[in-house]
C-alpha positions in Angstrom: 24.2 24.9 10.0 24.2 24.3 6.2 22.2 21.3 5.0 23.4 18.5 2.8 21.3 19.7 -0.2 22.8 23.2 0.2 26.3 21.8 0.1 25.4 19.8 -2.9 24.8 22.9 -5.0 28.4 23.8 -4.7 29.5 20.5 -6.1 28.3 21.4 -9.6 31.1 19.8 -11.7 29.0 16.6 -12.1 26.0 18.7 -13.3 28.1 20.1 -16.2 26.5 19.4 -19.7 28.2 16.4 -21.3 29.3 18.4 -24.4 31.8 20.3 -22.2 33.8 17.1 -21.5 37.0 16.8 -23.5 36.3 14.7 -26.7 32.5 15.2 -26.8 31.4 18.5 -28.3 27.9 19.5 -29.5 27.3 16.7 -32.1 28.4 13.8 -29.9 26.7 15.5 -26.9 23.4 15.4 -28.7 23.8 11.8 -29.8 24.7 10.7 -26.2 21.6 12.5 -25.0 19.2 10.9 -27.5 20.8 7.5 -27.7 21.7 6.7 -24.0 20.1 9.6 -22.0 23.6 10.8 -21.0 23.2 14.6 -20.5 25.6 15.4 -17.8 29.0 14.4 -16.4 27.1 12.5 -13.7 25.1 10.5 -16.2 28.4 9.3 -17.8 29.8 8.4 -14.3 26.8 6.1 -13.7 27.0 4.5 -17.2 28.8 1.4 -16.0 30.8 -1.0 -18.1 28.9 -4.4 -18.3 32.2 -6.4 -18.6 35.9 -6.2 -19.2 38.5 -7.7 -21.5 42.2 -8.0 -21.5 43.9 -6.3 -24.6 46.7 -8.9 -24.4 44.2 -11.8 -25.0 44.2 -12.0 -28.8 42.5 -15.0 -30.4 44.0 -16.4 -33.6 41.4 -16.5 -36.4 42.1 -20.2 -37.0 41.3 -21.0 -33.3 37.7 -19.6 -33.4 35.2 -22.3 -32.5 31.5 -22.7 -31.6 32.1 -22.3 -27.9 33.0 -18.7 -28.3 30.4 -15.9 -28.2 32.8 -13.0 -28.6 36.4 -12.8 -29.9 39.2 -10.2 -29.9 41.3 -10.5 -33.1 44.3 -8.7 -34.6 45.2 -8.8 -38.3 45.4 -7.0 -41.6 42.3 -5.5 -43.3 41.8 -6.1 -47.0 39.0 -6.2 -49.7 37.0 -3.3 -48.3 34.0 -3.3 -50.7 30.3 -2.3 -50.8 27.8 -5.1 -51.8 24.1 -5.2 -52.4 21.6 -2.5 -53.6 19.3 -0.1 -51.9 18.3 -1.1 -48.3 20.4 -4.3 -48.6 23.6 -2.3 -49.3 26.4 -3.2 -46.8 30.1 -2.8 -46.4 32.2 -5.9 -46.3 35.9 -6.3 -45.4 38.3 -9.3 -44.7 40.6 -9.5 -41.7 43.4 -12.0 -41.9 46.3 -13.2 -39.8 48.8 -16.1 -40.2 46.1 -18.7 -39.3 43.1 -17.7 -41.3 40.6 -15.0 -42.4 37.2 -13.7 -41.3 34.6 -11.4 -42.9 33.5 -8.2 -41.2 30.2 -6.6 -42.0 28.5 -3.2 -41.6 24.8 -2.7 -42.5 24.5 0.8 -41.0 26.8 3.7 -41.6 28.6 1.9 -44.4 29.6 5.2 -46.1 31.2 6.6 -42.9 33.0 3.3 -42.2 34.3 3.1 -45.8 35.9 6.6 -45.5 37.4 5.6 -42.1 38.9 2.2 -42.8 42.3 1.8 -44.6 43.3 -1.1 -46.9 46.4 -3.2 -45.8 46.5 -1.6 -42.3 46.7 -3.7 -39.1 43.6 -3.5 -36.9 42.5 -4.8 -33.6 38.9 -6.1 -33.8 36.4 -7.1 -31.1 32.8 -8.4 -31.6 30.1 -11.0 -31.5 30.7 -14.1 -33.7 28.0 -15.3 -36.1 28.1 -18.3 -38.4 26.7 -18.0 -42.0 26.9 -20.8 -44.6 29.6 -22.5 -42.5 31.9 -19.4 -42.2 32.3 -17.1 -39.2 31.7 -13.4 -39.5 31.4 -10.3 -37.1 28.8 -7.6 -37.8 29.5 -4.1 -36.6 32.7 -4.9 -34.7 34.6 -2.6 -32.5 37.6 -1.8 -34.7 40.8 0.3 -34.2 44.2 0.7 -35.8 46.6 -1.6 -34.1 49.4 0.6 -32.6 51.3 1.3 -29.5 48.4 3.1 -27.8 45.8 0.4 -28.5 48.1 -2.3 -27.4 48.0 -1.3 -23.7 47.7 -4.4 -21.6 45.3 -4.7 -18.7 41.6 -4.9 -18.1 39.6 -2.6 -20.5 36.0 -1.7 -19.7 33.2 -2.7 -22.3 30.3 -0.2 -22.3 26.8 -0.7 -23.8 26.5 1.6 -26.9 24.3 1.8 -30.0 24.8 1.4 -33.7 24.2 5.2 -34.3 27.0 6.0 -31.8 29.4 3.5 -33.2 28.8 4.9 -36.7 29.6 8.4 -35.4 32.9 7.1 -33.9 31.7 6.7 -30.3 33.1 3.2 -30.0 33.9 1.3 -26.8 37.4 2.7 -26.9 36.1 6.3 -27.1 33.8 5.6 -24.2 36.7 4.5 -22.1 38.6 7.7 -23.2 35.6 9.9 -22.2 35.4 8.3 -18.8 39.1 8.7 -18.3 38.7 12.4 -19.2 35.9 12.6 -16.6 38.1 11.1 -13.8 40.7 13.7 -14.6 38.1 16.4 -14.0 36.7 15.1 -10.7 38.3 14.5 -7.3 37.4 12.5 -4.2 35.5 15.6 -2.9 33.2 15.7 -5.9 31.7 12.3 -5.1 29.6 12.6 -2.0 29.6 9.5 0.3 25.9 8.7 0.9 26.4 5.8 3.4 27.0 6.6 7.0 30.5 5.8 8.3 29.3 3.1 10.8 27.5 1.3 8.0 30.6 1.3 5.8 32.6 -0.2 8.7 29.9 -2.7 9.8 29.4 -4.2 6.3 33.0 -3.7 5.1 32.2 -1.5 2.1 34.7 0.6 0.2 34.1 4.3 -0.1 32.0 5.6 -3.0 34.7 7.4 -5.0 36.9 4.2 -5.0 33.9 2.1 -6.0 33.1 4.3 -9.0 36.7 4.5 -10.1 37.2 0.7 -9.8 34.0 0.0 -11.6 35.2 1.8 -14.6 38.9 1.1 -14.4 39.7 -1.8 -12.0 43.4 -2.5 -11.6 42.7 -6.0 -10.3 39.8 -8.4 -10.4 39.4 -8.1 -6.7 39.0 -4.3 -6.9 36.3 -4.8 -9.5 34.4 -7.2 -7.2 34.7 -5.0 -4.2 33.4 -2.0 -6.2 30.5 -3.9 -7.7 29.5 -5.3 -4.3 29.6 -1.8 -2.7 27.4 -0.2 -5.5 24.9 -3.1 -5.5 24.6 -2.8 -1.7 23.9 0.9 -2.0 21.2 0.3 -4.7 19.4 -2.3 -2.6 19.8 -0.3 0.6 18.1 2.8 -0.9 15.2 0.7 -2.1 14.8 -1.0 1.3 15.0 2.4 3.0 12.1 3.7 0.8 10.1 0.6 1.8 11.0 1.0 5.5 9.8 4.6 5.5 6.5 3.6 3.7 5.9 1.0 6.3 6.4 3.7 8.9 3.8 5.9 7.2 1.3 3.0 7.0 1.7 2.1 10.7 1.1 5.8 11.5 -2.1 6.0 9.3 -5.2 5.9 11.4 -7.9 3.4 10.5 -11.4 2.3 11.5 -11.6 0.1 14.5 -13.5 -3.2 14.1 -14.1 -3.9 17.7 -16.3 -7.0 17.6 -16.9 -10.3 15.9 -20.7 -10.2 15.4 -23.6 -12.3 14.2 -22.8 -12.2 10.5 -19.3 -13.6 10.9 -20.4 -16.2 13.5 -23.5 -17.4 11.7 -21.5 -17.8 8.5 -18.7 -19.7 10.3 -21.1 -22.0 12.1 -23.8 -22.7 9.5 -22.8 -21.6 6.0 -19.1 -22.6 5.4 -19.0 -24.9 2.3 -16.1 -26.8 3.9 -14.0 -26.6 7.0 -11.4 -23.8 7.0 -7.8 -24.9 6.6 -5.3 -23.9 9.4 -3.7 -21.5 6.9 -7.1 -19.7 6.4 -7.7 -19.6 10.1 -4.2 -18.1 10.6 -4.8 -15.4 8.0 -8.3 -14.5 9.4 -6.7 -14.1 12.8 -4.1 -11.7 11.3 -6.8 -9.7 9.6 -8.8 -9.6 12.8 -5.8 -8.3 14.7 -5.0 -5.6 12.0 -8.5 -4.2 11.9 -8.8 -4.0 15.7 -5.8 -1.8 16.3 -7.3 1.6 15.2 -4.6 1.7 12.5 -5.3 1.2 8.8 -4.7 -2.4 7.6 -2.6 -2.8 4.5 -2.2 -6.6 3.9 -1.2 -8.6 0.9 -2.9 -12.1 0.8 -1.0 -14.5 -1.3 -2.5 -17.9 -2.1 -2.0 -20.3 -4.9 -4.9 -20.8 -7.3 -7.7 -22.7 -5.6 -6.3 -22.2 -2.0 -9.5 -20.5 -0.7 -8.7 -16.7 -0.7 -12.4 -15.8 -1.6 -13.7 -17.4 1.6 -11.1 -15.3 3.6 -12.2 -12.2 1.7 -15.9 -12.9 2.4 -15.4 -13.5 6.1 -13.3 -10.2 6.3 -16.2 -8.4 4.7 -18.7 -9.9 7.2 -16.4 -8.5 9.9 -16.8 -5.0 8.4 -20.6 -5.5 8.3 -20.7 -6.6 12.0 -19.0 -3.3 12.9 -21.4 -1.1 10.9 -19.3 -0.7 7.8 -19.7 -1.4 4.1 -17.3 -3.6 2.1 -16.3 -3.8 -1.6 -14.3 -6.1 -3.8 -12.6 -4.8 -6.9 -11.6 -7.1 -9.7 -9.5 -6.2 -12.8 -11.9 -7.7 -15.4 -15.6 -8.0 -16.0 -15.5 -11.8 -16.1 -13.6 -12.0 -12.8 -16.0 -9.5 -11.2 -19.0 -11.5 -12.3 -17.4 -14.7 -11.0 -16.9 -13.1 -7.6 -20.4 -11.8 -7.7 -21.9 -15.2 -8.3 -19.8 -17.0 -5.8 -20.2 -14.4 -3.0 -24.0 -14.2 -3.7 -24.2 -17.9 -3.4 -22.2 -18.0 -0.2 -24.3 -15.3 1.5 -27.7 -15.9 -0.2 -29.2 -18.0 2.7 -28.1 -15.3 5.2 -30.2 -12.7 3.4 -27.2 -10.4 2.8 -27.7 -8.6 -0.5 -24.7 -8.4 -2.9 -24.8 -6.2 -6.1 -22.5 -6.1 -9.1 -21.3 -2.7 -10.5 -19.3 -2.7 -13.8 -19.2 -0.5 -16.8 -22.0 -2.5 -18.4 -24.5 -1.8 -15.6 -26.5 1.1 -16.8 -29.7 3.1 -16.4 -32.2 2.4 -13.6 -30.2 -0.6 -12.2 -27.1 1.6 -11.9 -29.0 4.5 -10.3 -30.5 2.1 -7.8 -27.1 0.7 -6.8 -25.5 4.2 -6.4 -28.5 5.3 -4.2 -28.3 2.2 -2.0 -24.5 2.6 -1.6 -24.8 6.2 -0.7 -27.5 5.7 1.9 -26.0 2.5 3.3 -28.8 0.1 2.3 -26.4 -1.9 0.2 -23.6 -3.2 2.3 -21.5 -5.4 -0.1 -20.7 -4.5 -3.7 -18.6 -6.3 -6.2 -17.2 -4.4 -9.2 -14.5 -3.5 -11.7 -12.7 -0.1 -11.7 -16.2 1.3 -12.1 -16.2 1.3 -8.3 -13.6 4.1 -8.2 -15.6 6.6 -10.4 -16.5 9.8 -8.7 -20.2 9.1 -9.0 -19.8 6.1 -6.7 -20.3 7.4 -3.1 -20.3 5.0 -0.1 -22.2 5.7 3.2 -19.4 4.2 5.3 -16.8 2.1 3.5 -14.7 0.1 6.0 -12.9 -2.6 3.9 -11.8 -2.7 0.3 -10.6 -6.0 -1.1 -8.5 -5.7 -4.3 -8.1 -8.8 -6.4 -5.1 -9.5 -8.7 -3.3 -6.4 -7.5 -0.7 -5.8 -10.2 -3.4 -5.2 -12.8 -4.4 -2.0 -11.1 -2.4 1.2 -11.4 -1.3 3.0 -8.2 -3.6 6.0 -9.1 -6.7 3.7 -9.4 -6.2 2.1 -6.0 -5.5 5.5 -4.4 -9.0 6.7 -5.4 -10.5 3.9 -3.2 -8.9 5.6 -0.2 -11.0 8.7 -0.8 -14.3 6.9 -0.5 -14.5 7.6 3.3 -13.3 10.4 5.6 -10.7 8.0 6.9 -9.2 5.4 4.5 -10.8 1.9 4.6 -8.8 -1.1 5.5 -7.2 -2.7 2.4 -6.8 -6.4 1.6 -4.9 -7.1 -1.6 -5.3 -10.7 -2.9 -3.1 -12.2 -5.6 -3.1 -15.7 -7.0 0.3 -15.1 -8.5 2.8 -16.5 -6.0 5.5 -13.9 -5.4 9.0 -15.2 -4.5 10.2 -13.9 -1.2 13.0 -11.7 -2.6 10.6 -10.0 -5.0 7.9 -9.6 -2.3 10.5 -7.8 -0.2 11.2 -5.4 -3.0 7.7 -4.9 -4.4 5.5 -5.3 -1.4 7.9 -4.7 1.5 5.7 -2.0 2.8 2.7 -4.3 3.2 2.1 -7.1 5.8 2.1 -10.4 3.9 -0.1 -13.4 4.6 0.2 -16.6 2.8 -2.4 -19.4 2.4 -0.1 -22.4 1.8 -2.4 -25.4 2.0 -5.3 -26.5 -0.3 -8.8 -27.1 1.0 -9.5 -30.7 2.0 -10.6 -33.2 -0.7 -8.7 -31.6 -3.5 -6.5 -33.9 -5.6 -3.2 -32.8 -7.2 -3.6 -32.0 -10.9 -1.8 -34.5 -13.1 0.3 -32.5 -15.7 1.7 -34.1 -18.9 3.5 -32.8 -22.0 2.5 -34.1 -25.4 3.7 -33.3 -28.9 1.5 -32.3 -31.9 2.1 -35.8 -33.4 0.2 -37.2 -30.4 -2.9 -35.0 -30.8 -5.2 -37.9 -31.8 -4.6 -39.7 -28.5 -5.0 -36.4 -26.5 -8.4 -35.7 -28.1 -9.7 -39.2 -27.5 -8.7 -38.9 -23.8 -10.6 -35.5 -23.5 -13.7 -36.9 -25.2 -13.6 -39.9 -22.8 -13.5 -37.5 -19.8 -16.4 -35.4 -21.3 -18.4 -38.6 -21.8 -18.0 -39.2 -18.0 -19.9 -35.9 -17.5 -16.8 -33.6 -17.0 -16.0 -30.4 -18.9 -12.8 -29.3 -20.7 -10.9 -26.1 -21.5 -8.9 -25.8 -24.7 -6.8 -22.6 -24.6 -4.9 -21.0 -27.4 -2.1 -18.4 -27.1 -2.8 -14.8 -28.2 0.1 -12.4 -28.4 -0.2 -8.8 -29.7 2.7 -9.1 -32.1 1.1 -12.0 -34.0 -2.6 -11.2 -33.2 -4.0 -11.8 -36.7 -2.3 -15.2 -37.1 -3.2 -16.2 -33.6 -6.9 -15.5 -34.2 -6.7 -17.5 -37.4 -5.2 -20.5 -35.5 -7.9 -20.1 -32.8 -10.6 -20.3 -35.5 -8.9 -23.2 -37.2 -8.6 -24.9 -33.8 -12.3 -24.4 -33.1 -13.2 -26.1 -36.4 -10.9 -29.0 -35.5 -12.5 -29.4 -32.1 -15.9 -29.6 -33.8 -14.7 -32.6 -35.7 -13.8 -34.4 -32.5 -16.9 -33.2 -30.6 -19.9 -33.7 -32.9 -22.3 -30.8 -32.4 -25.3 -33.1 -32.4 -24.0 -34.7 -29.2 -21.7 -32.1 -27.6 -22.0 -28.3 -27.0 -18.9 -26.1 -27.6 -18.5 -22.5 -26.4 -15.9 -20.0 -27.6 -14.5 -17.0 -25.7 -12.0 -14.5 -27.1 -11.1 -10.8 -26.8 -12.6 -9.7 -30.1 -16.1 -10.7 -29.1 -18.5 -8.1 -27.7 -18.3 -8.2 -23.9 -21.9 -9.3 -23.7 -21.4 -12.2 -26.1 -18.2 -13.2 -24.2 -20.0 -13.2 -20.9 -22.9 -15.3 -22.3 -20.6 -17.9 -23.7 -18.6 -18.0 -20.5 -21.8 -18.5 -18.5 -22.9 -21.4 -20.8 -19.7 -23.2 -19.7 -20.0 -22.1 -16.0 -23.6 -23.4 -15.9 -22.6 -26.7 -17.5 -24.6 -26.0 -20.7 -21.4 -26.3 -22.8 -19.1 -29.4 -22.5 -16.0 -27.7 -24.0 -14.7 -24.2 -23.9 -12.3 -23.1 -26.6 -10.7 -19.8 -25.5 -7.7 -17.5 -25.5 -6.1 -16.6 -22.2 -9.0 -14.3 -21.2 -10.0 -17.2 -18.8 -6.6 -17.1 -17.1 -7.7 -15.7 -13.7 -10.5 -16.4 -11.3 -12.9 -18.6 -13.4 -14.4 -21.3 -11.1 -16.0 -24.3 -12.7 -15.6 -27.3 -10.3 -16.9 -29.8 -12.9 -14.1 -28.9 -15.4 -11.4 -31.5 -15.1 -9.3 -31.1 -18.2 -7.2 -28.2 -19.4 -5.4 -28.4 -22.7 -2.9 -25.6 -23.4 -2.3 -25.4 -27.1 1.2 -24.3 -28.3 2.3 -24.4 -24.7 5.9 -23.5 -25.7 4.6 -20.0 -26.4 3.3 -19.5 -22.8 5.3 -18.2 -19.8 5.5 -20.3 -16.7 3.2 -18.2 -14.5 0.6 -18.0 -17.2 0.6 -21.8 -17.7 0.3 -22.2 -13.9 -2.6 -19.8 -13.7 -4.4 -21.6 -16.5 -3.8 -25.0 -14.9 -5.4 -23.6 -11.7 -8.8 -23.4 -13.6 -9.1 -27.2 -13.2 -8.7 -29.3 -10.0 -11.5 -27.3 -8.2 -13.8 -30.3 -7.7 -13.4 -33.7 -6.0 -12.6 -35.5 -9.3 -9.0 -36.2 -10.6 -8.0 -33.3 -13.0 -5.5 -33.2 -15.9 -3.5 -30.5 -17.6 -2.1 -31.4 -21.0 0.6 -29.2 -22.4 0.5 -29.6 -26.2 3.6 -28.4 -28.0 5.1 -28.4 -31.5 7.3 -31.3 -32.4 10.4 -29.1 -32.2 10.8 -26.5 -29.4 13.6 -24.4 -28.1 15.7 -25.4 -25.1 14.2 -22.7 -22.9 10.6 -23.7 -23.8 11.5 -27.3 -23.0 12.8 -26.2 -19.6 9.6 -24.4 -18.8 7.5 -27.4 -19.8 9.6 -29.7 -17.6 9.1 -27.4 -14.6 5.3 -27.4 -15.1 5.3 -31.2 -15.3 7.5 -31.6 -12.2 5.6 -29.5 -9.7 2.2 -27.8 -9.0 3.7 -25.6 -6.2 3.1 -22.0 -7.4 5.9 -20.7 -5.2 8.5 -23.1 -6.7 7.3 -22.1 -10.2 7.5 -18.4 -9.4 11.1 -18.8 -8.1 12.0 -20.6 -11.3 10.2 -18.0 -13.4 11.9 -15.1 -11.7 15.3 -16.8 -12.2 14.6 -17.4 -15.9 13.0 -14.1 -16.8 13.9 -11.5 -14.1 11.6 -9.3 -12.1 10.8 -6.6 -14.7 9.5 -9.2 -17.2 7.5 -11.2 -14.6 5.5 -8.4 -13.1 5.5 -5.8 -15.9 7.6 -3.6 -13.7 10.4 -2.6 -16.1 9.3 1.0 -15.6 8.4 0.7 -11.9 11.2 3.0 -10.7 11.8 0.7 -7.7 13.2 -2.1 -9.8 15.4 -0.1 -12.1 18.7 -1.3 -10.6 21.8 -0.7 -12.6 23.9 -3.5 -11.0 21.8 -5.4 -8.4 19.8 -8.5 -9.3 17.3 -9.4 -6.7 17.6 -13.2 -7.5 21.4 -13.4 -7.6 21.9 -10.9 -4.9 19.2 -12.2 -2.5 21.9 -12.3 0.3 22.7 -8.6 -0.1 19.0 -7.8 -0.3 18.4 -9.5 3.1 21.4 -7.7 4.6 20.2 -4.3 3.4 16.7 -4.9 4.6 17.9 -5.5 8.1 20.2 -2.5 7.9 17.4 -0.2 6.6 15.0 -1.3 9.3 17.7 -0.7 12.0 18.5 2.8 10.7 14.8 3.8 10.4 14.1 2.6 13.9 16.8 4.9 15.3 16.3 7.9 13.0 12.8 7.7 11.3 13.1 11.0 9.5 16.8 10.6 8.6 17.5 14.0 10.2 20.8 13.1 12.0 23.8 14.8 10.2 25.3 11.5 9.1 22.0 10.5 7.4 21.4 13.7 5.5 22.9 12.4 2.3 20.6 9.4 2.4 17.6 11.7 3.1 18.5 13.9 0.0 18.9 10.8 -2.1 15.5 9.4 -1.1 13.9 12.8 -1.9 15.3 12.5 -5.4 14.2 8.8 -5.7 10.8 9.7 -4.3 10.0 11.7 -7.4 9.3 8.3 -9.1 6.1 6.7 -7.8 6.4 3.5 -5.7 4.7 0.7 -7.5 4.1 -1.5 -4.5 2.4 1.1 -2.4 -1.3 0.9 -2.2 -2.0 4.6 -2.2 
C-alpha cells in the first residue's frame, strides 16, 4: 500500500518555483522570494489576504473625514512633479474629482512611478489616509488606470506587500491576478485534505480546497467566514495534536520513584516552616508527591503570582528527593536571582544541618573545585546555580529533581542538558511568577501538567497602587521619605530599553542625583544597581539593600524578578508609561512581602498615550496577576508577551489564541480524542496529519522541557 508521503511526491504542481507562474518571471520571482519568502506556488497559496474591499465602494474626496483610516477614490491625476533634493526627493501628484482634491506621495521608487503615471488620465486609488498641515494625503497608494477591467464589482482581496514590490509593479491588483492564475493551474485533487472525514462532519468544516479558494476569492461574506473558520481550526488543531503527542511521550518517559516521605520532609514541615502552608501550597505538594511516586518522569509547571510561596514548595520537593537518596538542584536565569534563592534556601534549611552551595560563573578556583567534587561523590545534596549548572564539568552523583525558575528565560537546549545529568532524566519542576493565561498555557505548555498557587500566605496585605503625574513628584518624594523614616525601605526603578540605552542611563544618573537631594546622604544611605556595573559591584550594592544597610535602592529593571526584601514597602516606577503590564506587575511584587502595608506608585509624564493610560488603569484596578496577564495578552498578543514570535508553535497565519479561545478549546478536545484512539496516527485516514506533523516537527517546540 502506498503511503501518504509517497502520494504527495506525485502532487508536484504546488512545488513549482514561483517564477514559472504566469505573470511572474525571473525578476519578480526573485523579489517575491527575498521580500515575502514566496518561493513556490504553495507559498503563494498560503499568502492569505488580510482583508477585502468592494470595487464599487468609491468615496468622494470631499467626503473624507477623520473617522476613515483607508479610502478608495477615483479621479483624474494631474501635476505629477518631483520635489526636494537628495534623500528627501519625492514624487507628488494631485488626484481630483467633482468634490475636491488630494495629494498622492511616493518617497521610494519615484523615478519608476514617474515613468508609469500619465497626466490627465482617470485612476482608481486605494491607500491609508494621513493628515499634514490640515490637508489629507496618501503615501504610496495602490493606483491603477480606471477602465472596464478595474471597475469589476465584488469583493477584492487585499494582500500584504512591501514598498519594493509595489515599486516593481507587484501591487495588490497584481497579487490578485497571480493568485487567480494559480487557481487556473490547480484542481481540487492538488489540494490534499488533511482532516479526517469524521472530523469535518462532526465540526461542520468545509473541505480544504473550498476553504483556500474562498479565502482568496470569496463570492459572499458567508463563504469568507466559513473558509476562515476552517483554516483557523486546522492551524489550532495541528498545534494541539503536537502537544497531545508530546504529552504522550512524557507519560511514557520512565522516571525515578520517590517511594517515601522521610525525616527531612517531615522535620521541616513540623519544626521549620516560617508560616503555615496555604491550602494551595498543600494541594501542589500533593500533586508533586503523586507525580514522583509513579515511576514516570514528572514534568510539572508551577504557576504562582509574585509572593505566593513557590520557593517553599520547591524546597519541600527537594527534601522529598533527599529523603529518597537523590540530589536536587535549582537553576535560576540570573546571578542575582540565584544568590537570592541560595540565601533564602540556606536560611530555611540551616537549622536542619543541610548544606546548600551556590554555583555560578563567578565561583572559581578552589571553591568551584570543591563544589564539583562534592556533587560528583554525592556529599553535596542541594545546589543552587545559574546556567553554570549545565556545563559538562558539572557531574552529579544521583540527580533526582531539577527545579527551573522563570522558565521562559532558558532556551530549550539549555534545559535539555539537565536531563543528561543522570542515567534516567530527573523529575522537572518549572516555576514561573509570570501568570500565564489559560489559552496561552494550553498552547505553550499544553504538554506539561500545570499547578497553580492561587492564594497568598497569611498576614500579607494587598499592595496599594496609585498613579501620579510628574507634576506631583514633590508630594510623592515626601511620602517616600516619611515611610523610610518609619524604618522601611524603598525601590525607585527607571526604565532601560535597548533602543534608547544611552538616554536611559543619563536619566537614571540624573534621577539618582535628584534622589540624593531628597535623601540627604548624611542621614540616609542610597544604593544603585544597573546593568553597566561589574557583576560583583552590582551584587554588593544589592546585598547592602537586602541586609538593610541602604534605605533606598535606585535601579533599572534588573531587580524585576525574585528579589526578596520583606522590609521594603514602597516601589516607585519612574516613567511608568514606558513599561509593559507584566513588567510593572513583576516590579510591584518586590514589595508587599512583609506584614506592613506596602505601596506601588506609578509616576508618569504629564501627557501619555491612550494605550499607556489603559495599562496604568489596569495596574491601579487590580493586583491579580492572572487578570493582568489576560489583559496583557489581549493588548499585545502572545508573541510579544512571551518573546515567542519565532517559536514555531505560535506562528499562526490566521488563528488568534485570544479571540479564538473557543476554537482552541474545541481543537484541544478533538486532538486528545484522536490521539487516544490512534496514538501514532497510523490509520489510513490520519496519514495526512502524520505527514503534516512530521513537517511541523522540524521546528523545535518551545514549550517542551527537553
